[in-house]
N, C-alpha and C positions, 0 to 999 in steps of 0.2 A: 699156175698163174701166168706164166710166160706166154703159152699159146693163146690164152684169152686176151691178153693185152695186144698181141700181134694181130689177132682178128679184128679188134676194135680199130687199131690204126689202119689196117687194110680197108676197112669199111669207109673210113673217112677219106682216104686217098682215092678210092674208087669213085665216091660220090663227087669229089671235087674235080676229077678229070673228065667225067662224062656229063655232057649237057643233056637235059631232059629230052630234047627233040632227037638226040642221037641214040637213044636206047634201042637195043636190038635184042633178039632172042638169046644171043650169047651173053649179053649183059644181064639178062634176067636169070640165067643159070648161074652166073657169077654171084648175083645178089643172093640166090638161094644158098650157095656154099658159105657165103660170108654171114648172112643174117639168120638163116634157119638151122643149119647144122649145129652151131654152138648151142642153140636152144634145146635141141634134141639131146645133145650130149650133156646138158646141164651145166655148161660153162658160161652161159650168158648171164650177165649181171643186170640187164635192163628188163623192164616190164614191157614186153613186146606187144604192141597194140594189134588185136585181131589175129594172133597166132595161136591156134589151139594146140600146137605141138610144143610150145614153150612151157616147160615145167616150172621155170623160175617165175613166170607170169602168174601162176596160181599159188605161189607161196611154197613151192616144193622145198626150198632150202631151209624153210622154217619148220615145216611139219615133219620132214623126214629126219631131222637132227634131234639132238637131245634138248629138251625144254626144261627150264628151271621151274620148279613147283610154284614159286612165288608169282609167276606170270598167270596162274590160273585163278587168282583171287586178289582182292584189294583190302584184305583184313590184316591189320597189324598183329604181331605176336602179342597176346594178352600178357605174357610174362614180362614184357617191357614195362608194364604198369605196376609190376610187383616191386616192393621195397627190397633194396639190396641189403645183404647181411652186414651188420655192424654200421649201419648208416641211419641218418635221421630222415624224417618225413617232411616233404615240402608242402607248400600252401598254394592253392590256385589263385592266380591274379584275376580278379573279377572284372577288370577293365582298367581301373586306375587305383588299385588298392595295394600296390607294392609297398607303400609306406606302412600300412597296417601289418602286412606280413612280416616285415623286418622286426617290428616291436614285439609281435607275438612270439617269434623265435627267441628273441633276447629274454623275454619274460619266462618262456618255457624252460630255458636253461638256467634260470635262477631256482635252484632246488628248494630253497626255503619257501619261496613264494608258491611254488607248485605244491609242496606238501601242505601248506596252510589252506590252499584252495580245495584240496582233496578232503580236508576235514570239515568243510562247510556242509551243513544239512542241505538235502536236495529233495525236490518233489518227485524224484525218480521212483521213490517208494510207492507212489500211487500207481505206477505201471507194473509193479511186481506183484504177481499173484501166484501163490503156491511155489512151483518149481522155478519160476523166473518171469521174464518179461513176456507179455502177450505178443504173439506173433503178428496179430492184425493191427496192433497199435504202433505208431512211430513215436519215439521219444522226442518231445519238443521242450527244450529248456525254457524256463519262465523268467529267469533273472540273468543279469550280466555274469554273476558268479557261476551259475549253472552252465552258461555258454562256455566260459573259460574252462570249467571242469571237464566238460565233454570234449572240448577241443584239445586240451592238454592230454587227456587219456588217449585220444586217437593219435596224437603226435608221438606218444610214447609206445603204444603197442599195436598200431595199425599195420596191416600187411600191404597197404597201398603205398605207392611211391609218393603220392601227394594226396591231400584231402581238400575238401571244399569248405572255406570259412564263411560261406554266405549267410548262415544263420546268425553268427556273431556280428557280422557287418550290418545285417538288416536290423538286429536288435539295437544297434547304436544309431540307426537312422542315417547312415552315411550314404552319400551319392557315389555309386560305384564308377560312374563315368567322370567324376570330378576329382582331381588330385588336390588334397588338402595340405595345409601346413603341417609337416610331420612333427616339428617341435611343439607346436600348439596342441596337436592331437595327443602327444605323450603326456603333457602337463594336465590337460583336461581329463584324460582317461584315468590317470592316477588319482586325481581328486574325486572322480566318480567312484572308483573302486574303494578308496578309503572311506567315503561316505556310506557305501553299501555294506562294507565289512564292519563298520562301527556298530551295527545293530546285532552282531553275533555275541553269544554268551561266552564262547571259548576265547580266553585272552590271547592264546597263540594265533588265533585267526583274526581277532578284532584288531590287534596291534601290529600285524605283519607289515603293513605299508610303512608305518612309522619306524619300526625296527630295521627294515631293510633300506629305505630310501630317504628318511627324514633326518635332516640335520638342523642346526640352529646357529644363527649369527645375530649380531647386534649392530644397529646404526649408532655410532658413538659421536656425539658433538661436544667439543671442549671449547669453552669461552676463553679467549686470549686475555681478557681483562682480569677475571676473577679465578679462572681455572676450574669453574664448575663443569662437571661432566654429566651429560644426560644420555640415557640409553633407551633405545627402542628395540625390544627383542622380536625376532621374527623367525619362523620356521621356513625351511627350503627343502625342495625335493630334487633340485638340480641347480647348478651354478651356471648362469648365463654369462659367457666370457666373450668380450669383444676381441676380434682377431685382426681388426684393421690396423696396419702399421706394425704388426708383430710377426715374428718368425718361429717362436718357440711357445709351447704350452705354458711353461713356467712364467714367461713374460706376461701372458694373458692373465694368469692368476694374480700376479703382482699388481697389475693395473687394476684388477677388480677390487683389491684391498688397499689401494693407495690412498693417501690422505688428500683431501680436497680443502682448499682455502675458501672461506666464505667472507668476502670483502665487498666494499662498495655497496651497490644496490642489493647485493645478495647477502648482506650481513644477517647475523643470527640474533633473534631477540632473546636475551638472557633473562630468565626469571629472577635470578639473584641480583643482577645489576639493574633490572627493570628498564632496560634500554637495549637498543640494537648495538651489538659489538662484533668486532672481527672474531672469527672462530675457525676451527678446523673440524672436518667431518670425515669419518672413514668407517669401513666395515670390519668387524672383528669376528672371526670364526670361533664359535664357542664349542660346538660338537660336530662330529662328522658321522655320516651313516655308514653301514656296512657296505652298501653299494653306492658309489659316488658317481652320479651322472653329470657329465660336463658338456653343456650345450655350447658348441662353437657357433657364434652368431654370424653365419655365412649369408643369411638372407636379411638384408637391411633395407630400410625405406630410403628411396632416392627422392629428395625434395625437388630436384630439377625435372624429373620425368613424372613424378606423382605416383609411382608404384615401386614394388620391390625389385631388387636386383641381387644377384649372387656374387659374393666375393670369391673369385677363383685363385686365391693366394695359398701358397704352401705353408703349412703349420707342422712343425716338428714336435713329436711326443715320444716318450719312452715307455717301455713295457713296465717299468717299476717307477712309481711316483711316490716320493716322500713328502707328505703334507705337514710334517711336524713344524717346519719353519713358518708355516702360515697360520697355525692355530694359536689361540691365546694361552691355553693351559698346556704346558709342556709335560713331558714324561710319559705320555700314553703311547699306544701303538697306533701309528698313523702311516704305515707303509702299505701302499696299494699296488696291486698288479692288474694289468690291462686284461679285461675279459670280453670286451666287444667294441667293434668300430662300425658305426653306421655310415654308409656312403650314399651320396647323391650324385649320380652321373648325369652330366649335362651342364650347360653354361647359363641357363635361364632359371629364375626363381619360380616360374610358372609351368615348367615342363621338366622332363627328365625321368630317371628311373632310380629307385631305391633298392639297395642290397645291404646285407649285413654280414660282417665277419665276426663269428662268435666262437669263443673257446669253450670246449667241453670241460666242465669242472671236474669230471671224474677221470678222464683219460689225459687231459691237458693238451688235446689236439685241437687245431683250428679248423673251422669249417666255413665255407662261403655259402650263405643262404640267398638264393636268387629265385624267389617264388617257388615254382615246381622243381627247379634244379638245385641240387646240393652237391658241392664239391669239397672233398677233403684235401687240406693243404699238406704238402710233403714235409716230413721232418719236424712235425710239431711246431712249425714257424708260421707267423703271420706274414702273408704275402699280398702287398697292395700294388705291386708294380703294374700288373695287367689292368687294374681298374683305373690307374692314373693315365695309362696310355690310351684308354678308350675315351677319355674326355675330349670334347670337341675342341679343336684348335682355335685360338684367338690371336689377334694381331699383336697384342702386348703380352704374349705368352712368355713366362719366365722359365728359366732352366731349373729342373728339379735339383735341390741341394743334396749334397752327399750326406748319407746317414750312417752313423756308427753302429756297432753291434748293440742290439737291444733297443734301438731307436728307429722310428719310422717318420716319413714325411708324406703329407697328403694335401691335395688342394680340393678334395671332394668330401673329406670326412666332416660331418656336421654334428656328430655326437660321439663322445668317448665314454665308455662304461668301465670303471675301475672297481675291483673287489678288494676288501680289506684282507691283507695277507695274514694268514694264520698258520700255525704249525700243523693243525689237524686237516686232513684231506678227506672228503666224503668217500667212504668205502662201499657203502651200499646204495643201491638205486632207490628212488622214491617208489613206494608200492602204490599201485592203482587200487582204489577201493573196489570191493566186490561188485557193487551195483554198477559202477562205471565199467569195470572189466567185462561184465555181462553185455553191456551195450556195445563195447568194442568187439567182443566175440561175435555178436550178431551182425555187425557191419562187415567183419572179416568173412563170415559165412556167405553174405551176399556177394562179396567180391570174388570168393572162390567159385560160386555158382556162375558168375559172369565169365570168369576165365574159362570154365569148362564149356560154357555155351559158345564162346568165341572160338575155342579150339575145335569144337565139333563143327562149327560153320566153316572153318578153314579146311578141315579134313574133307567135308562134303564137296566143297568147291574143287579141291585138288583131285578127288576121285572122279568127279564129272569131267574135269579137264583131261585127265589121263585116258578116260574112256573115249572122249572125243578125239584125242591124239591117235589112239589105235584105230579108230574108225576111219580117220582121214588117211592114215598110212595104208590101210587096206584098199581104199578107193584109188590111191595113186598106183597101186600095183595092177589095178584093173584097167587103167587108162591106156588106150591104144596110142602108140607113138610112131606110127608109120611115116615114112618120108613123103614129102610133097615134091613132086618132080617139076612143077611149074608154078610160077607166080603170076599174079595179075599185072599186066603191063602198065595199066593206069596207076596202080599203087606204087610200082617201082619208079615211074616217072615223077609222081608226086613226092616220093621220098627223096629222090635226087634233087628236086627243086628246093625242097625245104632245107636240106643239108647245105646246098650250095649258097642259098640266101643267108643262112645263119653265119656262114664263114665269111661272106663279103659284106655283112651289115655295117661294120665300122667304116669300111672304105666308102660304101655308098653314102653314109651319113656325112662324111666330109665333102663328097661330091655334091650332094644336094645343098649343103650350106654354101658352097661356092656358087652354085647356080642361082641361089636365092639372092645373092648380092648383085647380080646383073639385072639391068632393066629389061622389061618385057617389051618386045617390039611388035607392032601391029596387033592383029587379033589372034595371035597364035597361043595366047596364054590360057590358063585355067584357074578357076576360083578354088581356093583351098582355105579352110577355116584356120584362123590364127591359133586356136587352141590345139587343133590337130597337128599343126606344124611344130608346136613347142614339144609335143610328146610323141612324135611319130616313131622315133627309134624304140622307145619303151613299148609302145603298142605293137610294133613289128616283132620285137623279141618275144613278148608274151604270146602272140599269135603263133609264131613259129614253134615255140616250145610246146604249145598245146597240140599243134599238128604233128609234131615229131613224137608225140606220145611220151614226153618226159615223165619219169616216174614220180617226181615231186608234184607235177601239175595234174597228172591223170590217174593217180592212185584211186581205186574205187570205181573206175569207169571201164577197166580192161576186162577182157575175157568174159563178157556176158553179164557182168554185174550191173545193176541198175540203180538209179537214184530215185528217191521218193519225189513226190510232186512238188513239195515245198522247195527242196534242194534244186530241182530242175528249173523252177520258176526263178529262184534267186540267181542261178547261174546264167539263165537267159537274160535276166535283167542286167547283170554285170557285163555280159557280152554286148548288150545294146548300148550301155554307157560307154564302152570302149571302142565302138566302131569308128573307123577313120572317116573324117570329112562329113560326118553327120551333124556336126555342130553348126553347120550353116544351112541346115534344112529348116524350113518353116513348118508350122503345124500341118500344112497341106501337102508336105512332101516335096515342095519346090524350093528354089533358091530364095534365101531370106532377103529382105529389102535393106537390112542394115549393113552398109559397107564397112563399118568399123569392126565387124566380127570376121572379116575375110580379107584376103589379099590375092593378087594375081601372081602366078608362078609360070615360069617358061614351060614350053612343051617338053623339053629335055628333063626338067625336074619332075614334071608330072609323070613322065614315062618311068623314071626311077621309082617313084612312090607307088605307081600302079603295080610294079612287080611284087611288092609286099602286100598291097591291098587291092587285089583285082576286082573285088565286089564293091569298092567304095563309090559313092555317088559322084558322077562326073558332070562338071559345069564349065563349058567353054566360056571364054570371055564375052562372046556375043550373046550368051544365054540371058534372056530377060528374067527379071525377078517375078515372083509370084503375083499374079494379077489380083487374086482375092485379097492378099495382104495389102496391096496398094489401095484397094477400095476401102478396106477397114481403116487404113491409115488416114485416108482423106476424110472418112466419116468421123474419126477421132479428132482430127484438126477442126472439122466443122463444129463438132460438139464443144470443143474447147472455146472456139470463137463465140458460139452461142452462149456458153456459160459466162464468158467475159462480158458480153453485151447485157445479159440479164443482171449480172452483179453490178455493172456500172449504172444501169437504169434504177435498180433498187437503192443503191448507195446515194444516187442523186435525189431520189424521191424521199428518202428518210435519212438526211445527213446527220441530224442531231442524235437519232437513235443509234446510228453506226458509231459516231464519235463519243457517245455517252455524255453529251453536253446538254445543258439547260433542261434537265430532267425534272418532272414534277415530284413533289414529296408530300405524303399524306400528313406527316407531322407539322408541315408548314404549307397548308393548302393554298394554292395560288388564287389570287383575287379575281382573275379574268375568266374563270370558268367554274361551272358548278358540276361538271361531269368529268371523270377520268376513267379510262378503260384499262383493263388488266390483261396481260398475257403472261405465260410462264417464262421465267428467266432462262429456262432451258432452250426455248424457241429462240430467244434473242441471241444466246451464245452460239447456237448452231448457225443462225443466219449470219452473224458477224464472221464466223469462221469461213462460210462460203464466200462472202463478199471479199474477204482478205485474200483467199486463195481459191478462186473459182475453178482453176484447172485441176485441183486436187480433191475437190469436194463436190457432192451432188447438190443441185439447187434445192432450196427449201420451198415447198409448194403449198404447205398448209400450216395453219396455226392450231395446234392441238391443245385447246383449253380444257378438254375433258380431264386432263391430268390434275387440274385444280379443283375438280368437283368430286363429290361423293357419289356412290352408286345411285342415290336417289336424285341426283341433279342439283344438290345444294352446294353452296360454297363452303370450303373447308377452313376458311380463315376469318377471324374477327377483325374489325377495324383496328383494334389495339395491337393485335399480333402482327398485322401487316405494317405497322409503324416500327416494330421492334424485331423480334426474333425471326419472323417469317418474311421480312423485307427482302432477304436474299433469294427467296424462292419466286418472287413475282417481279414483273417490270410494269411500271405505270406508263400509259400512253396518252398523249394529248389527243383531243378530238380531231384535230386536223390530221394528225398522224394516223389515227384510226381509220379515217376515210381512205387514206392511201393504202393502208394495210388490207382493207377489204377489197380494193381493186387488184392488189398484187398477189394476194394469197387466198386460199380457201379457208374460211373460219368455221369451225364446227360449233362453237358456242360463244356468245357474246357475254362478257363479264364486265360490269361497270360499277363504279362507286359514285353516288350522287350526294351533293350537299344541299340540304333544305333548311329553310328558316321556319320555325314553328312558334306559335304563341303571339299574343298581342302586346307583350311587354317590350319596351324599348330599352336596351337592345334586345332583340329576339333571340331565342335559344337556337343554336345550330345543331343539327343532327346529320348523321351520315348513314345512308342506307345502301345496301348492295343489291344488285340484280344479276343472278338469282340470289335469294336470301341465304343466310347461314343455316346449315344443318346442325343443330346442337348435339344430337346423339352421335353423329359421325365425328364431329369435332372432339368430343370428349373421348371417344374411342381412340382417336389418333393420338391425343395427348397421353393417354394411359399406355399405349403401345410404345411411344417414344420414351417414356420414363422406364418402362420395362427393359427396353433395349439398352438404355444407359446403365441399368443396374444388373443386367443379366448377360453381359457380353463375355465372350471367350476369345482369347488370342488377339486382344486389341492392343494398339500401340499407345504408350504413354512416354513422356520425356522427363529426364532427370537432369537438373542443373546442379553442378557442384559449385558451391560458393565459398570463397576464401576471402576474408576481410570484406564481405559484402560485394565481391566482384566475381563474375562468372569466368571460370578458367577452363581450358581444354585439357583433358587427359588423354593420353594415347593408348591406354590399356584397353583390351577387348575390342579391337577394331571391327570384329565380325558382328558386333551389336549395332554398329552405326547404320543409319538409314539415310540414303542420299535424297535430297529434295531439289537437286539442281534442275531436273526436268520440269518444264513448265506444264501447267494444266492443259494448255492448248495442244502441246505436242503429245501429251498422253492421250487426249481424246482422239487425235488424228491417227494414233497407232491402232485404233479399234479396227478389226477386220471389216472388209467390205460386206455390206448386207446386214451388219449387226446394228439394229436400231432400237430406240426406245419403244416398248410395246404400246405405249399410249400416245405416241407422237408420230403422226403420219407424214412422211416425206415423199410419198409416191405421188404420181400424177392422177390418182384416182379421184372419186367424187367426194362429196361432203358427208358421207355416211358416218355417224358417230360410232366410235369403237366402244365396245363394252369394257367397263372398268370396274373391278371389284375393290372392296376395301383393302384386301391384301395387296392387290396391284398398286393401289395408291400409296400404301405404306412402303412398298418396295421402291416406288419412285421417290418418296420423301427421303428414304434412307440414302438413295443415290445422291440427291441434291444436298442433303445435310452433309454427307461425307465429302462432297466436292467443295462446299462453301466453308466448312468448319475445319478442314484439314490444317493442322498446325505446321508451320514452316520450321523445320529443325535448324537451329542456328548453331554457330560455333560454340563449343563448350557443353553440348548436350549429348546424352546417350539415349537412344531409343530402346525401350524394353517391351517385350510382349508379355501381357498379363491377362488375367481373367478376374471377373467380378468376385468369384467365390474364393479367390486366393487371399491368404492372410497377410497382414503387414509384416509378420515375421519372415514369410517366404519372400516377400518383396525385398526385404533387407538383405537376404542372402544373395538375390540377383544383383543388387547394387554392390555388394561386397565383391562379386566376381568382376563387375564392370569397372569399379573405381578403386579397388584394393583398399577399401575402408571397412574395418570390422563392424559387425552390426551394433555393438555397444558403443561405437564411436559415431554413429549416424544420428543426426538431428534432422528430421524430415518435417516439411510443412507444405501446405497447399493453400493458396489464396489467403495466406496469413494465419491459417489454422495449423496448430502443431499436431502431428500424427504420432501418438505415443502408445496406443493400445495394440500390442503385438498380436493379440488373438483376434482382433476385429478383422472383418473382410474388407477388401478395397471398395466393394459396393456400398457397404454401410458407412465407410469413411468419406464417401463423396468423391472418390477417384473414378472419373469417367474416361472414356477414350479421348485421346489427344490432350489429356491433362498434362500440366507441367508441375513437377514436384521439385522443390528446392532442397538440396542436400548440403548441410554444413557439417563438416567432419571435425571432431575434437583432435587437436594436435597431439603427437606423442609426448609423453612426460619425459623431460630431460634433466630435472633437478631432483636432488635427494629429498628436499622439503616436500615436494608433491608426492614423491614416492612413499614417504611415510604414511600419508593418508591412504594411498592405494594398498599398502601392505596391511594396514589396519582393517580395511574392508575387503580383504582377499576372499573370504568365504562368500560374500554377496556377489562378487564379480564372477566367481566360478559357477555359482548356481545360475546366474543370468545367462552366461555364455553357453553352459550346457543345455539350458532350456531352449536356446535359439538353435544350436547346431545339432544336438543329439536327440 
């Protein structure tokens, strides 16, 4: 190593001391000893450019050494996908389904629930013929119970490290890319499972949800006047505990059961007293389930922001929970032990990650389930410290309180699962039924076949790599390594120049900066591009590195290797972009006319820069600018002057048309004329745009009225439609204005409306006729097409207003759905690329030849005009949603739920005073068209027990409606 470093240092010292013009034959021999002999001996660490004797340059140090087998392939070891011994199986996260995976693992480790599900009858028997399942058929579960059966069987006996739950998620109709409310999902799925199992004949299966998760409490109201007590019984599957303002779980339970006073306006109507009386109300726990689910209400509705927020406060809980002080009937066994903690990592209610810590009921060991990854806790202890440390920091972050033995504190736990403590421990594992085990064995066989296939592919890649290794080693032994006694003088001179410039680059950079501060005297200066001056040091360094054959810059170009055509073109393009002083070249290769892009530098500064960029374009201060560019500039100025003159003349000739003043109206026909002329509103808008900004727009030379006619030459509008919906598509012209328009523009078709008096009766009847006349067939076809467009749209924009107390308010949730309308229509039109013109509107200086227009072209034009004139201006308080005509109202409600954080069953929607209530109807049949505005009125959350009584009585209807919407 030492000789190699000495040679490197010697090379640098030699290049620094010898100027390129002083190189002699002795210097060339010295260069050979320093630069070539190390290559031959194999101690060179650089990829020497153009040196056939450098073994390092062709990868000798890689191919002649030992090579790791893993470098011959990119196939992972299939055994990494194999389930570890005495471990559980994970679940794949399908995008945003981590919340589903956590509940599946918790339910799987409930042995009683798993055993009951295994006892459910299955349609799998249809797939079993003779000895077993047909190989050509794949088992597809038909019900939720069958999906859980198959999923639990795989979790129990699969050889895979993790399995795919996509079949189960798809059966529920969940959006894998949208994270749902985990607590709401748990409640709704339990209701769905209970409803599904209620049809089973086996009581152990039919009643498993009630036996495991169902408890009972009563709302008790006591009249203070007569002491009459009324009870309302209700079942529960979890207790929803408020955590705001509390530090311990027991405090949350006490608040849930605390007594509430009903006084003042909230007094209770006593049936015994037949009047409103002061009363007290509280909840009494009557019975508790075997599995007690405690929902910690971390996700609450924030009335100030209008959407949910997460409470990141610490809550302490113990591993042993005695519920006897909280139940009404004493004397039973109410001691529970902690069996699962569900965690939400993240500070927002709308994002984050869900994991679960679950206790194995057989071994008593704790496991952390994180989708595909499963980690066993040490010492049979629950460990939450790591999860709490990973939470995102906040400004008001509180310090974690100290926890005693057997207790824990968490600011991310949102559900605690407790199991009733019993003397008996499960000694035997739940057995998988034979038909399910056969399905699992079949899946395991497929997995083993995949492992063998991957292992064989790895082996083949390694064998090919080893054979290639031996072949290259043999080639190296055949390579001649004779010494070169002389070097090219030009190459040595260039190498010395590059090394010397690299060494003095920083010093020259300071020198050039100082020279740029001095004023340039006389005509001794040179023009340099400002952009080149800003980046010349970086350009010089990259250029020198490339010339010096730096390994990082020139890998793949040394020792005869070639680039493909695409790479060569791209590299040449990069070089062209980086060339110094070419930023002041005009398209003709001469000095550009814009002095803002260049500056004069002194002769000394240019001399320094030229050392690094000898091929850079040179422009002395006396150099004239490009003559062709000057001519083009003058022509441009003349065109701008001409456009201004034309615009001023046309504005003066048609002042009222330009200012949109004193315009005629068909619905109130002016008395002083019997004829009005028609042009397209598109022509008027384009003409006004040119007159306002003549230097930025091309002159309008013709009036393209063919856009208002059908292919047969007939008018597409009725007199009635031109007074109403089609009035935005046309512009009415006075006869005096029409005469001026005919002088200023080329008109392809004259369209006019005439008023005539008919009959001998006084007063006579007034009629309006058009020239050309209306084409009824094309008019009817246009109307039908417009109606189809409004009923068969896809990805169109509608707007939703949220109304509170009949006032429109702004919500800040889902900002990505907002659509800005701050850009004016005129600016949007001006952003259109040059040359993009309406196909039926001629702005060229050509003749008066009428352009052919088909019915489809006219409809396309109509769509363009309708879209421009009817576009809704989104105001504050609205959300813009993309919808389709065949989308159901139910699907729209789900979109609104994501945008406004309002559950579908709390949404009251209306459009133009019409209530939208049929969830199965499509938006097209409901009359929702593009640019519609839908009003949303949200039901407020229920905050009092009186209203809660009604909700609990109608619980079954609520569950079915919500399941129908979401699942």
